[in-house]
Backbone bond lengths (Angstrom), bond angles and torsions (degrees), N, CA, C in turn:
res aa  C-N    CA-C-N  psi(-1)  N-CA   C-N-CA  omega(-1)  CA-C   N-CA-C  phi
1 X - - - 1.443 - - 1.524 108.72 -
2 X 1.305 115.73 122.95 1.452 121.29 -178.44 1.526 109.32 -98.00
3 X 1.331 115.75 133.96 1.458 121.22 -179.65 1.519 109.16 -107.59
4 X 1.307 115.20 126.13 1.456 120.18 178.18 1.535 108.79 -80.47
5 X 1.326 117.55 159.19 1.472 119.59 177.92 1.535 112.79 -57.31
6 X 1.324 117.27 -37.01 1.460 120.50 179.60 1.525 111.09 -67.09
7 X 1.338 116.01 -42.55 1.458 120.41 179.63 1.534 110.21 -65.98
8 X 1.326 116.24 -39.47 1.462 120.72 177.98 1.531 110.40 -63.10
9 X 1.327 116.74 -42.46 1.465 121.23 178.70 1.525 110.74 -61.39
10 X 1.341 117.01 -42.01 1.461 121.05 177.46 1.530 110.82 -62.83
11 X 1.332 116.86 -41.33 1.467 120.53 179.12 1.526 110.91 -63.30
12 X 1.319 117.02 -41.15 1.465 121.38 179.23 1.518 110.36 -64.53
13 X 1.324 117.17 -44.96 1.462 120.77 -179.72 1.518 111.85 -62.92
14 X 1.327 117.91 -37.67 1.464 121.54 179.31 1.529 111.93 -69.65
15 X 1.327 117.08 -35.80 1.463 120.08 -176.90 1.524 113.60 -89.08
16 X 1.328 117.47 -14.77 1.463 120.62 179.95 1.525 110.15 -81.68
17 X 1.332 116.57 138.11 1.465 118.21 178.19 1.519 110.73 -70.56
18 X 1.322 115.09 146.32 1.461 119.52 176.28 1.522 108.37 -73.79
19 X 1.309 116.26 139.48 1.454 119.55 177.61 1.519 109.01 -142.05
20 X 1.297 114.09 149.20 1.458 120.79 -179.65 1.519 108.55 -99.86
21 X 1.323 116.77 119.06 1.456 120.94 -178.78 1.530 112.35 -59.36
22 X 1.330 119.95 -46.48 1.469 118.73 178.90 1.535 113.13 -60.60
23 X 1.318 117.25 -40.52 1.470 120.11 179.26 1.523 110.29 -67.46
24 X 1.335 117.67 -42.24 1.468 120.57 177.45 1.518 111.22 -61.82
25 X 1.327 116.71 -40.60 1.461 120.34 178.51 1.526 110.90 -65.08
26 X 1.316 116.60 -40.05 1.464 120.99 179.08 1.526 110.87 -64.45
27 X 1.327 116.69 -43.77 1.467 120.65 178.07 1.529 111.04 -62.49
28 X 1.329 116.62 -44.72 1.465 120.24 179.94 1.522 110.55 -63.37
29 X 1.322 117.18 -41.55 1.461 121.23 178.81 1.525 110.84 -64.10
30 X 1.333 116.74 -43.53 1.467 120.88 -177.98 1.532 111.25 -64.95
31 X 1.322 117.17 -46.96 1.464 119.78 -177.91 1.534 110.77 -70.66
32 X 1.319 117.49 -44.75 1.459 119.93 177.28 1.515 111.30 -61.39
33 X 1.323 116.64 -40.55 1.462 120.99 176.51 1.515 111.74 -64.20
34 X 1.336 116.20 -39.49 1.466 120.05 178.24 1.529 110.92 -61.94
35 X 1.323 116.72 -42.58 1.472 120.16 178.51 1.528 109.90 -61.90
36 X 1.318 116.54 -42.26 1.471 120.29 179.33 1.525 111.34 -65.77
37 X 1.324 116.93 -42.90 1.468 120.57 177.64 1.523 110.02 -63.14
38 X 1.316 116.58 -41.21 1.465 120.69 177.08 1.527 110.66 -59.45
39 X 1.319 116.27 -43.10 1.462 120.78 177.06 1.527 111.49 -61.07
40 X 1.327 116.54 -43.36 1.468 120.41 178.39 1.525 110.77 -63.10
41 X 1.338 116.92 -41.67 1.470 120.09 179.13 1.526 111.17 -63.27
42 X 1.318 117.21 -43.16 1.464 119.90 176.66 1.525 110.76 -63.06
43 X 1.336 116.69 -39.30 1.460 120.52 178.17 1.522 111.32 -61.57
44 X 1.330 116.23 -43.77 1.461 119.97 178.16 1.529 110.82 -64.80
45 X 1.325 116.56 -39.92 1.471 120.67 178.46 1.524 110.64 -61.78
46 X 1.327 116.69 -47.42 1.462 120.07 -178.03 1.528 111.42 -65.55
47 X 1.328 117.23 -36.86 1.467 119.96 176.54 1.522 110.57 -67.23
48 X 1.332 115.86 -39.30 1.463 120.67 177.43 1.532 110.85 -62.78
49 X 1.322 116.43 -33.35 1.468 120.90 179.30 1.528 112.24 -80.31
50 X 1.336 117.33 -0.21 1.453 120.31 173.76 1.517 116.65 109.76
51 X 1.315 118.14 1.66 1.465 120.17 179.37 1.518 109.55 -77.11
52 X 1.342 116.25 143.18 1.463 119.08 174.36 1.525 109.14 -76.55
53 X 1.329 117.46 176.56 1.466 122.22 -174.20 1.527 112.35 -58.45
54 X 1.339 117.32 -45.50 1.469 120.96 -177.93 1.527 111.46 -66.47
55 X 1.334 116.62 -44.55 1.468 120.48 179.71 1.516 110.58 -65.55
56 X 1.333 116.89 -41.94 1.462 120.31 178.86 1.527 110.65 -60.74
57 X 1.338 117.06 -41.49 1.467 120.76 177.95 1.520 112.00 -61.66
58 X 1.332 116.15 -42.84 1.466 120.09 178.34 1.522 110.88 -65.46
59 X 1.319 117.03 -40.67 1.469 120.66 179.65 1.523 111.34 -66.80
60 X 1.322 117.12 -36.55 1.471 120.49 176.57 1.530 109.58 -63.11
61 X 1.332 117.05 -45.84 1.468 120.65 179.35 1.531 110.46 -59.43
62 X 1.323 116.11 -46.29 1.467 120.55 -179.90 1.523 110.28 -62.36
63 X 1.321 117.26 -42.20 1.465 121.40 -179.35 1.525 111.27 -63.91
64 X 1.336 117.54 -47.29 1.466 120.71 -179.77 1.526 111.74 -64.98
65 X 1.325 116.70 -38.06 1.468 119.87 175.84 1.520 110.07 -63.44
66 X 1.321 116.63 -44.09 1.467 120.77 179.31 1.516 112.10 -61.77
67 X 1.331 116.59 -44.55 1.467 120.13 179.48 1.528 110.65 -63.27
68 X 1.337 117.22 -46.08 1.471 120.40 179.84 1.523 111.26 -62.97
69 X 1.329 116.66 -38.30 1.464 120.42 178.80 1.525 110.79 -65.98
70 X 1.325 117.23 -43.95 1.469 120.49 178.62 1.529 111.10 -65.20
71 X 1.325 117.20 -40.88 1.466 120.05 178.08 1.528 111.21 -65.40
72 X 1.331 117.18 -36.18 1.468 120.56 176.88 1.520 109.93 -66.62
73 X 1.328 116.97 -45.75 1.465 120.93 -179.34 1.526 111.84 -63.19
74 X 1.329 116.69 -32.89 1.465 120.63 179.92 1.526 112.24 -83.30
75 X 1.328 117.52 -5.23 1.462 121.17 -179.85 1.523 113.56 80.67
76 X 1.321 117.27 10.18 1.457 121.61 -177.68 1.528 111.85 -86.39
77 X 1.331 117.32 -35.63 1.465 121.32 -176.33 1.523 110.92 -57.40
78 X 1.319 117.90 -43.22 1.472 120.82 -179.27 1.530 111.72 -66.02
79 X 1.332 116.62 -34.88 1.468 119.64 177.42 1.521 110.73 -66.85
80 X 1.335 116.25 -40.43 1.462 119.98 176.69 1.528 109.45 -65.04
81 X 1.330 116.49 -43.23 1.467 121.41 -178.10 1.524 111.79 -63.36
82 X 1.325 117.81 -32.74 1.465 120.49 178.75 1.524 111.33 -60.38
83 X 1.329 116.09 -34.43 1.458 120.02 -178.66 1.524 112.31 -94.14
84 X 1.329 116.88 -35.64 1.462 120.67 -173.81 1.515 113.31 -91.35
85 X 1.319 117.57 -17.54 1.462 120.46 178.72 1.512 112.57 57.64
86 X 1.326 115.84 -124.91 1.456 121.69 -175.58 1.522 113.02 -64.81
87 X 1.320 118.64 -15.55 1.456 120.92 178.96 1.516 113.43 -64.18
88 X 1.316 116.84 -21.38 1.470 119.79 178.52 1.519 111.63 -86.97
89 X 1.314 116.89 -4.87 1.456 119.30 -177.18 1.528 110.92 -96.45
90 X 1.330 115.78 25.40 1.461 118.32 170.05 1.525 103.32 -54.37
91 X 1.331 118.54 126.80 1.464 121.20 -163.32 1.520 117.66 -39.88
92 X 1.303 119.20 -49.20 1.457 118.63 -171.67 1.526 112.44 -74.79
93 X 1.345 117.96 -38.23 1.457 119.61 -179.57 1.527 111.01 -74.78
94 X 1.326 116.67 -37.59 1.463 120.02 177.36 1.518 111.58 -65.10
95 X 1.339 116.18 -38.66 1.457 120.47 179.00 1.526 110.44 -67.12
96 X 1.335 116.87 -41.41 1.470 120.46 177.95 1.523 110.25 -60.95
97 X 1.321 117.06 -42.18 1.460 120.95 177.72 1.520 111.40 -65.40
98 X 1.336 116.99 -39.59 1.462 121.22 -178.75 1.521 112.48 -66.78
99 X 1.318 117.99 -23.21 1.465 121.02 177.12 1.529 110.30 -90.41
100 X 1.322 116.96 -41.39 1.463 121.36 -175.66 1.525 112.56 -69.88
101 X 1.325 117.84 -42.65 1.468 121.20 -175.73 1.531 113.05 -58.75
102 X 1.350 119.80 -50.32 1.468 117.93 178.33 1.528 112.52 -67.81
103 X 1.315 117.23 -31.65 1.464 119.49 178.53 1.527 109.87 -62.01
104 X 1.305 116.64 -40.47 1.470 120.29 178.39 1.525 111.28 -72.73
105 X 1.321 116.01 -40.94 1.459 120.09 -175.84 1.527 112.74 -63.43
106 X 1.320 117.33 -37.93 1.463 120.76 -173.76 1.530 113.69 -102.36
107 X 1.331 118.62 9.65 1.462 120.04 -178.09 1.529 112.58 -65.46
108 X 1.322 117.70 -24.81 1.466 119.99 179.78 1.528 112.19 -69.34
109 X 1.338 116.81 -16.68 1.464 120.99 179.39 1.522 112.58 -89.53
110 X 1.324 116.20 3.03 1.456 120.50 177.14 1.507 112.45 107.00
111 X 1.327 115.08 165.23 1.461 120.87 -176.09 1.533 112.75 -69.89
112 X 1.315 117.80 -37.31 1.464 120.11 -175.26 1.527 111.26 -88.68
113 X 1.333 117.23 -58.99 1.462 120.24 -176.67 1.523 113.06 -79.94
114 X 1.303 117.75 -16.02 1.458 121.21 177.64 1.511 111.11 -96.41
115 X 1.322 115.13 -81.66 1.462 120.42 -176.42 1.520 111.87 -63.70
116 X 1.334 117.02 -51.58 1.466 120.51 -176.34 1.510 113.84 -61.06
117 X 1.313 116.90 -40.17 1.466 120.38 -176.81 1.527 112.80 -78.63
118 X 1.318 117.31 -21.66 1.465 119.30 -173.23 1.521 115.16 -116.38
119 X 1.326 117.86 -3.30 1.464 119.89 -173.46 1.526 112.72 -60.35
120 X 1.323 117.88 -34.18 1.456 120.16 -179.55 1.522 112.45 -103.19
121 X 1.311 116.81 23.27 1.460 120.82 -179.12 1.527 111.46 -57.29
122 X 1.326 116.88 -44.08 1.466 120.07 178.84 1.524 112.27 -88.40
123 X 1.325 116.58 -38.05 1.462 120.38 -175.21 1.528 112.65 -83.65
124 X 1.315 117.81 -20.97 1.460 121.48 -177.65 1.511 114.45 -54.99
125 X 1.338 118.62 -50.53 1.462 118.76 178.45 1.526 112.94 -60.57
126 X 1.319 116.96 -34.67 1.462 120.22 177.59 1.525 110.00 -63.23
127 X 1.316 116.18 -43.44 1.467 120.48 179.64 1.529 110.10 -65.40
128 X 1.319 116.81 -49.22 1.463 121.45 -176.93 1.530 110.97 -60.38
129 X 1.330 117.09 -52.30 1.456 119.51 -177.62 1.521 111.58 -72.10
130 X 1.324 117.70 -32.33 1.460 120.41 175.80 1.516 111.64 -62.68
131 X 1.324 117.00 -46.72 1.464 120.87 178.45 1.528 110.14 -66.37
132 X 1.323 116.51 -42.90 1.464 120.00 179.43 1.523 112.34 -59.97
133 X 1.318 116.60 -44.98 1.464 119.78 179.07 1.523 111.50 -69.21
134 X 1.328 117.66 -33.25 1.463 120.47 176.61 1.527 110.26 -64.12
135 X 1.321 116.90 -41.15 1.471 120.39 177.57 1.523 109.72 -64.78
136 X 1.326 117.12 -45.12 1.457 120.93 178.45 1.526 110.91 -59.90
137 X 1.314 117.52 -44.88 1.459 122.02 177.12 1.530 110.47 -59.67
138 X 1.338 116.66 -43.61 1.463 120.98 179.01 1.517 112.24 -61.69
139 X 1.320 117.02 -41.75 1.474 120.72 178.64 1.521 110.23 -65.04
140 X 1.318 117.21 -44.86 1.469 120.64 179.41 1.529 109.55 -62.88
141 X 1.316 116.91 -44.52 1.466 120.80 178.45 1.526 110.77 -60.35
142 X 1.317 116.74 -43.56 1.462 121.72 179.59 1.533 110.59 -62.65
143 X 1.338 116.74 -42.94 1.462 120.96 178.80 1.525 111.96 -64.06
144 X 1.310 117.50 -39.82 1.456 120.97 -179.57 1.532 110.58 -68.89
145 X 1.313 117.47 -40.61 1.458 121.73 -177.09 1.517 113.46 -77.05
146 X 1.322 117.49 -13.45 1.468 121.76 -179.53 1.454 113.93 -64.00
């Protein structure tokens, strides 16, 4: 049985859930905003406890990574992501989830060929292209400032 592109498109539309773009955007904004507010609250707490600005920033990053990792391990992060969509991809929490999820998924295959080989399956391209673009930006900046 041969499927034409039009027939395939109809099949996809029938099987895809209906979603409202404004509602999805609102959910993503609310959850992403909540993560940012949470980060600010932790930053204020750490400063109140005596940490300087740089230390407080590092502690906030560590705290948000820890929370995202625990939520991923408990299976809660994916449930939140189903409703919040892009709101869960606030860089640090999304990155923590992208590292933790494959590490958990492949742990049954062993520490080296399972966890070790697959831990950066999702985050690896982000690291590679992020570093590559940073180098490119640095070269362009250097050329302009010369």
